[in-house]
KEPANU-550690 format. One record per atom (N, C-alpha, C): residue number from 1; atom name; x, y, z. Coordinates in Angstrom, 3 decimals, padded with zeros to 6 digits. Layout:
<rs>
+-----+----+----------+----------+----------+
|   k |  a |        X |        Y |        Z |
+-----+----+----------+----------+----------+
| NUM | CA |        X |        Y |        Z |
...
+-----+----+----------+----------+----------+
</rs>
This chain:
<rs>
+-----+----+----------+----------+----------+
|   k |  a |        X |        Y |        Z |
+-----+----+----------+----------+----------+
|   1 |  N | -082.423 | -043.872 |  000.634 |
|   1 | CA | -083.316 | -043.806 | -000.426 |
|   1 |  C | -084.568 | -043.217 | -000.181 |
|   2 |  N | -085.308 | -043.642 |  000.988 |
|   2 | CA | -086.493 | -043.012 |  001.414 |
|   2 |  C | -086.426 | -041.516 |  001.617 |
|   3 |  N | -085.404 | -041.033 |  002.152 |
|   3 | CA | -085.159 | -039.563 |  002.499 |
|   3 |  C | -085.262 | -038.796 |  001.085 |
|   4 |  N | -084.615 | -039.226 |  000.069 |
|   4 | CA | -084.646 | -038.685 | -001.344 |
|   4 |  C | -086.007 | -038.526 | -001.798 |
|   5 |  N | -086.705 | -039.646 | -001.747 |
|   5 | CA | -088.109 | -039.608 | -002.171 |
|   5 |  C | -088.989 | -038.852 | -001.467 |
|   6 |  N | -088.841 | -038.766 | -000.032 |
|   6 | CA | -089.581 | -037.834 |  000.725 |
|   6 |  C | -089.297 | -036.348 |  000.362 |
|   7 |  N | -087.973 | -035.978 |  000.259 |
|   7 | CA | -087.616 | -034.591 | -000.086 |
|   7 |  C | -088.248 | -034.226 | -001.385 |
|   8 |  N | -088.094 | -034.993 | -002.292 |
|   8 | CA | -088.734 | -034.731 | -003.662 |
|   8 |  C | -090.108 | -034.619 | -003.586 |
|   9 |  N | -090.813 | -035.542 | -002.974 |
|   9 | CA | -092.268 | -035.380 | -002.771 |
|   9 |  C | -092.659 | -034.198 | -002.040 |
|  10 |  N | -091.983 | -033.781 | -000.918 |
|  10 | CA | -092.157 | -032.556 | -000.293 |
|  10 |  C | -091.960 | -031.424 | -001.037 |
|  11 |  N | -091.014 | -031.368 | -001.806 |
|  11 | CA | -090.681 | -030.250 | -002.782 |
|  11 |  C | -091.890 | -030.058 | -003.835 |
|  12 |  N | -092.269 | -031.206 | -004.379 |
|  12 | CA | -093.324 | -031.074 | -005.361 |
|  12 |  C | -094.743 | -030.722 | -004.831 |
|  13 |  N | -094.825 | -031.241 | -003.542 |
|  13 | CA | -096.120 | -030.933 | -002.771 |
|  13 |  C | -096.047 | -029.384 | -002.444 |
|  14 |  N | -094.957 | -028.798 | -001.968 |
|  14 | CA | -094.819 | -027.345 | -001.820 |
|  14 |  C | -095.058 | -026.467 | -003.087 |
|  15 |  N | -094.559 | -027.164 | -004.200 |
|  15 | CA | -094.705 | -026.414 | -005.453 |
|  15 |  C | -096.146 | -026.346 | -005.972 |
|  16 |  N | -096.835 | -027.577 | -005.649 |
|  16 | CA | -098.310 | -027.735 | -006.115 |
|  16 |  C | -099.055 | -026.616 | -005.298 |
|  17 |  N | -098.810 | -026.554 | -004.075 |
|  17 | CA | -099.612 | -025.499 | -003.272 |
|  17 |  C | -099.313 | -024.091 | -003.770 |
|  18 |  N | -098.065 | -023.877 | -004.136 |
|  18 | CA | -097.726 | -022.478 | -004.532 |
|  18 |  C | -098.445 | -022.301 | -005.972 |
|  19 |  N | -098.357 | -023.325 | -006.813 |
|  19 | CA | -099.147 | -023.253 | -008.059 |
|  19 |  C | -100.662 | -023.055 | -008.010 |
|  20 |  N | -101.251 | -023.804 | -007.081 |
|  20 | CA | -102.576 | -023.604 | -006.765 |
|  20 |  C | -102.985 | -022.178 | -006.489 |
|  21 |  N | -102.192 | -021.576 | -005.517 |
|  21 | CA | -102.400 | -020.203 | -005.105 |
|  21 |  C | -102.354 | -019.303 | -006.429 |
|  22 |  N | -101.249 | -019.550 | -007.298 |
|  22 | CA | -101.040 | -018.792 | -008.424 |
|  22 |  C | -102.269 | -019.000 | -009.281 |
|  23 |  N | -102.958 | -020.255 | -009.522 |
|  23 | CA | -103.900 | -020.513 | -010.519 |
|  23 |  C | -105.175 | -019.832 | -009.974 |
|  24 |  N | -105.392 | -019.698 | -008.510 |
|  24 | CA | -106.502 | -019.032 | -008.045 |
|  24 |  C | -106.530 | -017.494 | -008.368 |
|  25 |  N | -105.303 | -017.019 | -008.285 |
|  25 | CA | -105.268 | -015.446 | -008.615 |
|  25 |  C | -105.367 | -015.241 | -010.220 |
|  26 |  N | -104.847 | -016.256 | -010.852 |
|  26 | CA | -104.914 | -016.239 | -012.378 |
|  26 |  C | -106.544 | -016.272 | -012.876 |
|  27 |  N | -107.175 | -017.183 | -012.287 |
|  27 | CA | -108.654 | -017.407 | -012.562 |
|  27 |  C | -109.374 | -016.140 | -012.167 |
|  28 |  N | -109.122 | -015.687 | -010.972 |
|  28 | CA | -109.979 | -014.413 | -010.424 |
|  28 |  C | -109.607 | -013.243 | -011.419 |
|  29 |  N | -108.408 | -013.118 | -011.863 |
|  29 | CA | -108.203 | -012.038 | -012.790 |
|  29 |  C | -108.927 | -012.206 | -014.091 |
|  30 |  N | -109.152 | -013.373 | -014.724 |
|  30 | CA | -109.844 | -013.582 | -015.797 |
|  30 |  C | -111.280 | -013.485 | -015.571 |
|  31 |  N | -111.817 | -013.902 | -014.456 |
|  31 | CA | -113.201 | -013.834 | -014.050 |
|  31 |  C | -113.658 | -012.448 | -014.140 |
|  32 |  N | -112.666 | -011.499 | -013.609 |
|  32 | CA | -112.951 | -010.196 | -013.552 |
|  32 |  C | -112.875 | -009.398 | -014.981 |
|  33 |  N | -112.412 | -010.100 | -015.903 |
|  33 | CA | -112.323 | -009.731 | -017.347 |
|  33 |  C | -111.082 | -008.714 | -017.494 |
|  34 |  N | -110.184 | -008.777 | -016.488 |
|  34 | CA | -108.996 | -007.998 | -016.435 |
|  34 |  C | -107.861 | -008.623 | -017.285 |
|  35 |  N | -108.180 | -008.655 | -018.639 |
|  35 | CA | -107.128 | -009.273 | -019.440 |
|  35 |  C | -105.906 | -008.485 | -019.582 |
|  36 |  N | -105.851 | -007.127 | -019.173 |
|  36 | CA | -104.669 | -006.355 | -019.209 |
|  36 |  C | -103.811 | -006.835 | -018.268 |
|  37 |  N | -104.307 | -007.366 | -017.035 |
|  37 | CA | -103.338 | -007.787 | -015.983 |
|  37 |  C | -103.038 | -009.203 | -016.241 |
|  38 |  N | -103.828 | -009.992 | -017.069 |
|  38 | CA | -103.544 | -011.402 | -017.302 |
|  38 |  C | -102.140 | -011.573 | -017.780 |
|  39 |  N | -101.633 | -010.729 | -018.708 |
|  39 | CA | -100.339 | -010.767 | -019.362 |
|  39 |  C | -099.211 | -010.852 | -018.126 |
|  40 |  N | -099.514 | -010.119 | -016.996 |
|  40 | CA | -098.550 | -010.105 | -015.964 |
|  40 |  C | -098.203 | -011.391 | -015.313 |
|  41 |  N | -099.016 | -012.448 | -015.511 |
|  41 | CA | -098.750 | -013.767 | -015.072 |
|  41 |  C | -097.706 | -014.502 | -015.655 |
|  42 |  N | -097.249 | -013.992 | -016.767 |
|  42 | CA | -096.229 | -014.590 | -017.722 |
|  42 |  C | -094.778 | -013.860 | -017.650 |
|  43 |  N | -093.863 | -014.712 | -017.919 |
|  43 | CA | -092.457 | -014.136 | -018.083 |
|  43 |  C | -092.464 | -013.316 | -019.415 |
|  44 |  N | -091.523 | -012.529 | -019.611 |
|  44 | CA | -091.405 | -011.732 | -020.793 |
|  44 |  C | -091.232 | -012.564 | -022.072 |
|  45 |  N | -090.649 | -013.662 | -022.044 |
|  45 | CA | -090.414 | -014.607 | -023.022 |
|  45 |  C | -091.343 | -015.752 | -023.128 |
|  46 |  N | -092.499 | -015.697 | -022.618 |
|  46 | CA | -093.444 | -016.837 | -022.426 |
|  46 |  C | -094.021 | -017.123 | -023.727 |
|  47 |  N | -094.519 | -018.362 | -023.569 |
|  47 | CA | -095.307 | -019.027 | -024.757 |
|  47 |  C | -096.760 | -019.370 | -024.255 |
|  48 |  N | -097.689 | -019.011 | -024.986 |
|  48 | CA | -099.069 | -019.309 | -024.644 |
|  48 |  C | -099.978 | -019.673 | -025.851 |
|  49 |  N | -100.483 | -020.888 | -025.669 |
|  49 | CA | -101.355 | -021.503 | -026.691 |
|  49 |  C | -102.581 | -022.060 | -026.177 |
|  50 |  N | -103.778 | -021.868 | -027.035 |
|  50 | CA | -104.940 | -022.590 | -026.757 |
|  50 |  C | -105.194 | -023.381 | -027.910 |
|  51 |  N | -105.211 | -024.812 | -027.783 |
|  51 | CA | -105.357 | -025.654 | -028.996 |
|  51 |  C | -106.187 | -026.729 | -028.645 |
|  52 |  N | -106.743 | -027.222 | -029.733 |
|  52 | CA | -107.684 | -028.379 | -029.648 |
|  52 |  C | -106.934 | -029.628 | -029.407 |
|  53 |  N | -107.515 | -030.473 | -028.579 |
|  53 | CA | -106.899 | -031.639 | -028.037 |
|  53 |  C | -106.385 | -032.671 | -029.433 |
|  54 |  N | -107.224 | -032.742 | -030.374 |
|  54 | CA | -106.956 | -033.536 | -031.483 |
|  54 |  C | -105.835 | -032.943 | -032.287 |
|  55 |  N | -105.682 | -031.663 | -032.447 |
|  55 | CA | -104.489 | -030.955 | -033.014 |
|  55 |  C | -103.298 | -031.227 | -032.309 |
|  56 |  N | -103.433 | -030.999 | -030.877 |
|  56 | CA | -102.143 | -031.156 | -029.996 |
|  56 |  C | -101.688 | -032.595 | -030.110 |
|  57 |  N | -102.605 | -033.605 | -030.099 |
|  57 | CA | -102.164 | -035.023 | -029.901 |
|  57 |  C | -101.536 | -035.477 | -031.285 |
|  58 |  N | -101.959 | -034.854 | -032.381 |
|  58 | CA | -101.557 | -035.025 | -033.732 |
|  58 |  C | -100.204 | -034.366 | -034.083 |
|  59 |  N | -099.814 | -033.427 | -033.258 |
|  59 | CA | -098.662 | -032.625 | -033.406 |
|  59 |  C | -098.751 | -031.464 | -034.481 |
|  60 |  N | -100.175 | -031.088 | -034.592 |
|  60 | CA | -100.524 | -029.917 | -035.454 |
|  60 |  C | -100.674 | -028.716 | -034.668 |
|  61 |  N | -099.808 | -027.723 | -035.150 |
|  61 | CA | -099.699 | -026.396 | -034.267 |
|  61 |  C | -100.849 | -025.398 | -034.264 |
|  62 |  N | -101.672 | -025.532 | -035.261 |
|  62 | CA | -102.755 | -024.648 | -035.263 |
|  62 |  C | -103.641 | -024.520 | -034.110 |
|  63 |  N | -103.886 | -023.469 | -033.489 |
|  63 | CA | -104.809 | -023.311 | -032.414 |
|  63 |  C | -105.655 | -022.098 | -032.349 |
|  64 |  N | -106.431 | -021.977 | -031.314 |
|  64 | CA | -107.372 | -020.690 | -031.312 |
|  64 |  C | -106.440 | -019.413 | -030.947 |
|  65 |  N | -105.524 | -019.645 | -029.999 |
|  65 | CA | -104.700 | -018.450 | -029.603 |
|  65 |  C | -103.186 | -019.059 | -029.568 |
|  66 |  N | -102.329 | -018.096 | -030.117 |
|  66 | CA | -100.969 | -018.403 | -030.114 |
|  66 |  C | -100.206 | -017.254 | -029.875 |
|  67 |  N | -099.517 | -017.098 | -028.766 |
|  67 | CA | -098.667 | -015.995 | -028.547 |
|  67 |  C | -097.278 | -016.272 | -028.010 |
|  68 |  N | -096.314 | -015.566 | -028.398 |
|  68 | CA | -094.976 | -015.733 | -028.130 |
|  68 |  C | -094.509 | -014.458 | -027.612 |
|  69 |  N | -094.290 | -014.367 | -026.205 |
|  69 | CA | -093.881 | -013.213 | -025.493 |
|  69 |  C | -094.983 | -012.356 | -024.968 |
|  70 |  N | -094.718 | -011.635 | -023.814 |
|  70 | CA | -095.758 | -010.937 | -023.224 |
|  70 |  C | -096.252 | -009.674 | -023.977 |
|  71 |  N | -095.389 | -009.331 | -024.991 |
|  71 | CA | -095.898 | -008.066 | -025.623 |
|  71 |  C | -097.065 | -008.534 | -026.693 |
|  72 |  N | -097.061 | -009.829 | -027.176 |
|  72 | CA | -098.001 | -010.377 | -028.011 |
|  72 |  C | -099.336 | -010.675 | -027.112 |
|  73 |  N | -099.153 | -010.970 | -025.996 |
|  73 | CA | -100.239 | -011.196 | -025.068 |
|  73 |  C | -100.954 | -009.849 | -024.722 |
|  74 |  N | -100.301 | -008.863 | -024.462 |
|  74 | CA | -100.831 | -007.502 | -024.293 |
|  74 |  C | -101.761 | -007.024 | -025.636 |
|  75 |  N | -101.048 | -007.417 | -026.716 |
|  75 | CA | -101.789 | -006.980 | -027.915 |
|  75 |  C | -103.002 | -007.804 | -028.089 |
|  76 |  N | -102.977 | -009.074 | -027.730 |
|  76 | CA | -104.217 | -009.966 | -027.783 |
|  76 |  C | -105.290 | -009.368 | -026.897 |
|  77 |  N | -104.971 | -008.932 | -025.537 |
|  77 | CA | -105.697 | -008.377 | -024.653 |
|  77 |  C | -106.529 | -007.126 | -025.216 |
|  78 |  N | -105.751 | -006.378 | -025.775 |
|  78 | CA | -106.282 | -005.122 | -026.319 |
|  78 |  C | -107.194 | -005.333 | -027.399 |
|  79 |  N | -106.809 | -006.247 | -028.255 |
|  79 | CA | -107.650 | -006.513 | -029.459 |
|  79 |  C | -109.103 | -007.214 | -029.004 |
|  80 |  N | -108.900 | -008.050 | -028.013 |
|  80 | CA | -110.195 | -008.704 | -027.448 |
|  80 |  C | -111.172 | -007.811 | -026.769 |
|  81 |  N | -110.716 | -006.754 | -026.036 |
|  81 | CA | -111.513 | -005.795 | -025.387 |
|  81 |  C | -112.073 | -004.671 | -026.307 |
|  82 |  N | -111.355 | -004.443 | -027.422 |
|  82 | CA | -111.742 | -003.292 | -028.236 |
|  82 |  C | -112.299 | -003.821 | -029.671 |
|  83 |  N | -112.740 | -005.069 | -029.755 |
|  83 | CA | -113.468 | -005.453 | -031.026 |
|  83 |  C | -114.869 | -004.970 | -030.911 |
|  84 |  N | -115.361 | -004.793 | -031.918 |
|  84 | CA | -116.925 | -004.460 | -032.056 |
|  84 |  C | -117.762 | -005.601 | -031.799 |
|  85 |  N | -117.229 | -006.697 | -031.941 |
|  85 | CA | -118.060 | -007.938 | -031.904 |
|  85 |  C | -118.182 | -008.511 | -030.334 |
|  86 |  N | -117.478 | -007.858 | -029.347 |
|  86 | CA | -117.529 | -008.345 | -028.258 |
|  86 |  C | -118.772 | -007.980 | -027.305 |
|  87 |  N | -119.515 | -008.874 | -026.741 |
|  87 | CA | -120.757 | -008.571 | -026.047 |
|  87 |  C | -120.450 | -008.868 | -024.716 |
|  88 |  N | -121.170 | -008.099 | -023.764 |
|  88 | CA | -120.922 | -008.219 | -022.343 |
|  88 |  C | -121.250 | -009.606 | -021.917 |
|  89 |  N | -120.511 | -010.167 | -021.013 |
|  89 | CA | -120.585 | -011.464 | -020.427 |
|  89 |  C | -119.928 | -011.709 | -019.183 |
|  90 |  N | -120.396 | -012.774 | -018.464 |
|  90 | CA | -119.670 | -013.177 | -017.257 |
|  90 |  C | -118.957 | -014.439 | -017.642 |
|  91 |  N | -117.717 | -014.524 | -017.196 |
|  91 | CA | -117.039 | -015.825 | -017.404 |
|  91 |  C | -116.500 | -016.301 | -016.020 |
|  92 |  N | -116.596 | -017.464 | -015.878 |
|  92 | CA | -116.016 | -018.103 | -014.567 |
|  92 |  C | -115.086 | -019.287 | -014.980 |
|  93 |  N | -113.806 | -019.126 | -014.560 |
|  93 | CA | -112.879 | -020.139 | -014.913 |
|  93 |  C | -112.496 | -020.894 | -013.511 |
|  94 |  N | -112.536 | -022.190 | -013.582 |
|  94 | CA | -112.330 | -023.106 | -012.544 |
|  94 |  C | -111.127 | -023.922 | -012.942 |
|  95 |  N | -110.162 | -023.947 | -012.049 |
|  95 | CA | -108.878 | -024.702 | -012.245 |
|  95 |  C | -108.760 | -025.786 | -011.083 |
|  96 |  N | -108.698 | -027.009 | -011.530 |
|  96 | CA | -108.575 | -028.150 | -010.550 |
|  96 |  C | -107.530 | -029.132 | -010.843 |
|  97 |  N | -107.385 | -030.050 | -009.813 |
|  97 | CA | -106.485 | -031.201 | -010.085 |
|  97 |  C | -105.128 | -030.742 | -010.494 |
|  98 |  N | -104.571 | -029.763 | -009.803 |
|  98 | CA | -103.212 | -029.153 | -010.081 |
|  98 |  C | -102.232 | -030.219 | -009.598 |
|  99 |  N | -101.309 | -030.360 | -010.401 |
|  99 | CA | -100.074 | -031.368 | -010.089 |
|  99 |  C | -098.863 | -030.734 | -010.533 |
| 100 |  N | -097.873 | -030.692 | -009.515 |
| 100 | CA | -096.589 | -030.520 | -009.890 |
| 100 |  C | -095.809 | -031.696 | -010.338 |
| 101 |  N | -095.317 | -031.711 | -011.506 |
| 101 | CA | -094.860 | -033.080 | -012.167 |
| 101 |  C | -093.382 | -033.199 | -011.990 |
| 102 |  N | -092.596 | -031.989 | -012.068 |
| 102 | CA | -091.155 | -032.295 | -012.002 |
| 102 |  C | -090.567 | -030.800 | -011.633 |
| 103 |  N | -089.474 | -030.805 | -011.095 |
| 103 | CA | -088.788 | -029.495 | -010.781 |
| 103 |  C | -087.352 | -029.642 | -011.015 |
| 104 |  N | -086.781 | -028.745 | -011.943 |
| 104 | CA | -085.335 | -028.811 | -012.317 |
| 104 |  C | -084.937 | -027.397 | -012.422 |
| 105 |  N | -083.704 | -027.236 | -013.167 |
| 105 | CA | -083.128 | -025.941 | -013.378 |
| 105 |  C | -083.976 | -025.226 | -014.476 |
| 106 |  N | -084.684 | -025.862 | -015.274 |
| 106 | CA | -085.602 | -025.153 | -016.317 |
| 106 |  C | -086.795 | -024.563 | -015.722 |
| 107 |  N | -087.264 | -025.188 | -014.552 |
| 107 | CA | -088.472 | -024.568 | -013.758 |
| 107 |  C | -089.262 | -025.780 | -013.279 |
| 108 |  N | -090.557 | -025.513 | -012.942 |
| 108 | CA | -091.361 | -026.421 | -012.436 |
| 108 |  C | -092.475 | -026.879 | -013.536 |
| 109 |  N | -092.533 | -028.095 | -013.951 |
| 109 | CA | -093.391 | -028.579 | -014.878 |
| 109 |  C | -094.785 | -028.893 | -014.034 |
| 110 |  N | -095.823 | -028.576 | -014.624 |
| 110 | CA | -097.171 | -028.816 | -013.893 |
| 110 |  C | -098.265 | -028.975 | -014.848 |
| 111 |  N | -099.302 | -029.492 | -014.363 |
| 111 | CA | -100.578 | -029.740 | -015.134 |
| 111 |  C | -101.833 | -029.321 | -014.221 |
| 112 |  N | -102.943 | -029.087 | -014.795 |
| 112 | CA | -104.066 | -028.894 | -014.242 |
| 112 |  C | -105.320 | -028.926 | -015.093 |
| 113 |  N | -106.564 | -029.217 | -014.619 |
| 113 | CA | -107.589 | -029.258 | -015.519 |
| 113 |  C | -108.346 | -027.892 | -015.421 |
| 114 |  N | -109.063 | -027.510 | -016.397 |
| 114 | CA | -109.823 | -026.265 | -016.389 |
| 114 |  C | -111.131 | -026.337 | -017.078 |
| 115 |  N | -111.975 | -025.547 | -016.583 |
| 115 | CA | -113.368 | -025.316 | -017.249 |
| 115 |  C | -113.697 | -023.892 | -017.266 |
| 116 |  N | -114.229 | -023.523 | -018.411 |
| 116 | CA | -114.674 | -022.003 | -018.607 |
| 116 |  C | -116.017 | -022.159 | -018.843 |
| 117 |  N | -116.757 | -021.345 | -017.911 |
| 117 | CA | -118.365 | -021.436 | -018.023 |
| 117 |  C | -118.576 | -019.839 | -018.397 |
| 118 |  N | -119.470 | -019.717 | -019.241 |
| 118 | CA | -119.813 | -018.313 | -019.845 |
| 118 |  C | -121.355 | -018.122 | -019.514 |
| 119 |  N | -121.585 | -016.820 | -019.308 |
| 119 | CA | -123.080 | -016.381 | -019.006 |
| 119 |  C | -123.251 | -015.178 | -019.838 |
| 120 |  N | -124.106 | -015.152 | -020.712 |
| 120 | CA | -124.519 | -014.048 | -021.546 |
| 120 |  C | -125.798 | -013.454 | -020.871 |
| 121 |  N | -126.076 | -012.171 | -020.981 |
| 121 | CA | -127.213 | -011.548 | -020.442 |
| 121 |  C | -128.463 | -012.229 | -021.061 |
| 122 |  N | -129.425 | -012.646 | -020.178 |
| 122 | CA | -130.637 | -013.251 | -020.472 |
| 122 |  C | -130.462 | -014.652 | -021.075 |
| 123 |  N | -129.443 | -015.341 | -020.799 |
| 123 | CA | -129.151 | -016.610 | -021.352 |
| 123 |  C | -128.719 | -017.492 | -020.345 |
| 124 |  N | -129.050 | -018.866 | -020.209 |
| 124 | CA | -128.426 | -019.653 | -019.265 |
| 124 |  C | -126.965 | -019.826 | -019.369 |
| 125 |  N | -126.250 | -020.030 | -018.187 |
| 125 | CA | -124.883 | -020.378 | -018.296 |
| 125 |  C | -124.528 | -021.631 | -018.867 |
| 126 |  N | -123.384 | -021.729 | -019.764 |
| 126 | CA | -123.097 | -022.849 | -020.528 |
| 126 |  C | -121.535 | -023.075 | -020.391 |
| 127 |  N | -121.140 | -024.327 | -020.479 |
| 127 | CA | -119.722 | -024.674 | -020.582 |
| 127 |  C | -119.184 | -024.231 | -021.885 |
| 128 |  N | -118.214 | -023.412 | -021.819 |
| 128 | CA | -117.650 | -022.887 | -023.063 |
| 128 |  C | -116.443 | -023.715 | -023.442 |
| 129 |  N | -115.679 | -024.187 | -022.439 |
| 129 | CA | -114.484 | -024.984 | -022.779 |
| 129 |  C | -114.091 | -025.727 | -021.573 |
| 130 |  N | -113.602 | -026.896 | -021.900 |
| 130 | CA | -112.968 | -027.925 | -020.765 |
| 130 |  C | -111.642 | -028.420 | -021.474 |
| 131 |  N | -110.768 | -028.424 | -020.532 |
| 131 | CA | -109.407 | -028.905 | -021.106 |
| 131 |  C | -108.294 | -028.989 | -019.810 |
| 132 |  N | -107.116 | -029.110 | -020.301 |
| 132 | CA | -106.012 | -029.323 | -019.415 |
| 132 |  C | -104.812 | -028.360 | -019.641 |
| 133 |  N | -104.226 | -027.785 | -018.746 |
| 133 | CA | -103.119 | -027.036 | -018.930 |
| 133 |  C | -101.821 | -027.953 | -018.892 |
| 134 |  N | -100.913 | -027.513 | -019.615 |
| 134 | CA | -099.494 | -028.135 | -019.662 |
| 134 |  C | -098.605 | -026.943 | -019.342 |
| 135 |  N | -098.018 | -026.827 | -018.251 |
| 135 | CA | -097.379 | -025.564 | -017.755 |
| 135 |  C | -095.853 | -025.725 | -017.517 |
| 136 |  N | -095.072 | -024.749 | -017.780 |
| 136 | CA | -093.768 | -024.556 | -017.258 |
| 136 |  C | -093.637 | -023.261 | -016.450 |
| 137 |  N | -093.437 | -023.354 | -015.166 |
| 137 | CA | -093.230 | -022.170 | -014.321 |
| 137 |  C | -091.765 | -021.768 | -013.983 |
| 138 |  N | -091.437 | -020.569 | -014.052 |
| 138 | CA | -090.136 | -020.181 | -013.657 |
| 138 |  C | -090.274 | -019.043 | -012.514 |
| 139 |  N | -089.217 | -018.600 | -011.891 |
| 139 | CA | -089.338 | -017.565 | -010.982 |
| 139 |  C | -088.652 | -016.258 | -011.591 |
| 140 |  N | -089.282 | -015.262 | -011.154 |
| 140 | CA | -088.705 | -013.835 | -011.639 |
| 140 |  C | -087.611 | -013.420 | -010.659 |
| 141 |  N | -087.107 | -012.227 | -010.871 |
| 141 | CA | -086.106 | -011.735 | -010.023 |
| 141 |  C | -086.301 | -011.727 | -008.506 |
| 142 |  N | -087.552 | -011.400 | -008.308 |
| 142 | CA | -088.047 | -011.388 | -006.896 |
| 142 |  C | -088.461 | -012.760 | -006.317 |
| 143 |  N | -088.451 | -013.778 | -007.177 |
| 143 | CA | -088.790 | -015.155 | -006.623 |
| 143 |  C | -090.165 | -015.479 | -006.681 |
| 144 |  N | -090.986 | -014.652 | -007.444 |
| 144 | CA | -092.362 | -014.948 | -007.705 |
| 144 |  C | -092.582 | -015.937 | -008.917 |
| 145 |  N | -093.436 | -016.864 | -008.856 |
| 145 | CA | -093.842 | -017.664 | -010.019 |
| 145 |  C | -094.330 | -016.860 | -011.154 |
| 146 |  N | -093.887 | -017.247 | -012.350 |
| 146 | CA | -094.336 | -016.726 | -013.635 |
| 146 |  C | -094.487 | -017.879 | -014.603 |
| 147 |  N | -095.425 | -017.785 | -015.486 |
| 147 | CA | -095.582 | -018.841 | -016.409 |
| 147 |  C | -094.591 | -018.537 | -017.635 |
| 148 |  N | -093.671 | -019.508 | -017.898 |
| 148 | CA | -092.903 | -019.403 | -019.154 |
| 148 |  C | -093.566 | -020.029 | -020.323 |
| 149 |  N | -094.531 | -020.984 | -019.938 |
| 149 | CA | -095.261 | -021.702 | -020.954 |
| 149 |  C | -096.520 | -022.182 | -020.352 |
| 150 |  N | -097.680 | -021.833 | -021.044 |
| 150 | CA | -098.966 | -022.447 | -020.720 |
| 150 |  C | -099.607 | -022.845 | -022.163 |
| 151 |  N | -099.817 | -024.150 | -022.284 |
| 151 | CA | -100.435 | -024.806 | -023.368 |
| 151 |  C | -101.794 | -025.307 | -022.866 |
| 152 |  N | -102.962 | -024.663 | -023.348 |
| 152 | CA | -104.159 | -024.987 | -022.875 |
| 152 |  C | -104.821 | -025.935 | -023.981 |
| 153 |  N | -105.028 | -027.212 | -023.607 |
| 153 | CA | -105.520 | -028.263 | -024.642 |
| 153 |  C | -106.982 | -028.466 | -024.224 |
| 154 |  N | -107.789 | -028.031 | -025.017 |
| 154 | CA | -109.278 | -028.154 | -024.880 |
| 154 |  C | -109.864 | -029.397 | -025.440 |
| 155 |  N | -110.755 | -030.033 | -024.821 |
| 155 | CA | -111.406 | -031.187 | -025.170 |
| 155 |  C | -112.698 | -030.948 | -025.994 |
| 156 |  N | -113.315 | -029.885 | -025.806 |
| 156 | CA | -114.449 | -029.516 | -026.352 |
| 156 |  C | -114.350 | -029.413 | -027.936 |
| 157 |  N | -115.164 | -030.159 | -028.644 |
| 157 | CA | -115.189 | -030.303 | -030.134 |
| 157 |  C | -115.685 | -028.970 | -030.681 |
| 158 |  N | -116.772 | -028.455 | -030.071 |
| 158 | CA | -117.358 | -027.391 | -030.663 |
| 158 |  C | -117.378 | -026.203 | -029.637 |
| 159 |  N | -116.668 | -025.066 | -029.929 |
| 159 | CA | -116.664 | -023.946 | -029.149 |
| 159 |  C | -117.203 | -022.703 | -029.915 |
| 160 |  N | -117.593 | -021.681 | -029.249 |
| 160 | CA | -118.052 | -020.540 | -030.041 |
| 160 |  C | -116.863 | -019.796 | -030.559 |
| 161 |  N | -116.912 | -019.588 | -031.911 |
| 161 | CA | -115.731 | -018.866 | -032.569 |
| 161 |  C | -115.747 | -017.407 | -032.254 |
| 162 |  N | -116.863 | -016.831 | -031.634 |
| 162 | CA | -117.023 | -015.377 | -031.332 |
| 162 |  C | -116.238 | -015.145 | -029.994 |
| 163 |  N | -115.982 | -016.202 | -029.243 |
| 163 | CA | -115.226 | -015.956 | -027.879 |
| 163 |  C | -113.837 | -016.719 | -028.037 |
| 164 |  N | -112.849 | -015.927 | -028.290 |
| 164 | CA | -111.464 | -016.282 | -028.254 |
| 164 |  C | -110.886 | -015.660 | -027.065 |
| 165 |  N | -111.159 | -016.160 | -025.827 |
| 165 | CA | -110.727 | -015.554 | -024.630 |
| 165 |  C | -109.666 | -016.344 | -023.899 |
| 166 |  N | -108.640 | -015.680 | -023.312 |
| 166 | CA | -107.711 | -016.433 | -022.446 |
| 166 |  C | -108.344 | -017.387 | -021.569 |
| 167 |  N | -107.841 | -018.597 | -021.304 |
| 167 | CA | -108.129 | -019.408 | -020.307 |
| 167 |  C | -106.972 | -019.833 | -019.391 |
+-----+----+----------+----------+----------+
</rs>
């Protein structure tokens, strides 16, 4: 029995390390405002949502961002970078407390906390969003991790509606 528990713990520990490395690359891509490349972190049939915690916990589907499939994510990236309302800014995404929760034939279920900090020119930095990821990772044909599902559940009650940026 102990061997089974050790093997499962070892598998989840290895998955956590791989997911942490994935999340570091994910955060760096968004920090560089490279939203075109952001979509490449997802499988073709992925689901991505940014939703308020109270809506999520109440089972209400309305969120800030809702994308089904990589094509919709690419469309979101194009719209974000080509809107007239977009002002230059620096964003810093920090992803912490990564956990691999389970691993089975559907993929690897994981969670992590995230914080998005925004800096506008000539303004102090401020926390834009704080929340938790609920993820499902799968492997592509080459064996690399891809997100099949990322639900970003933010705690922040008040966020700027002028910034609907992927987290």
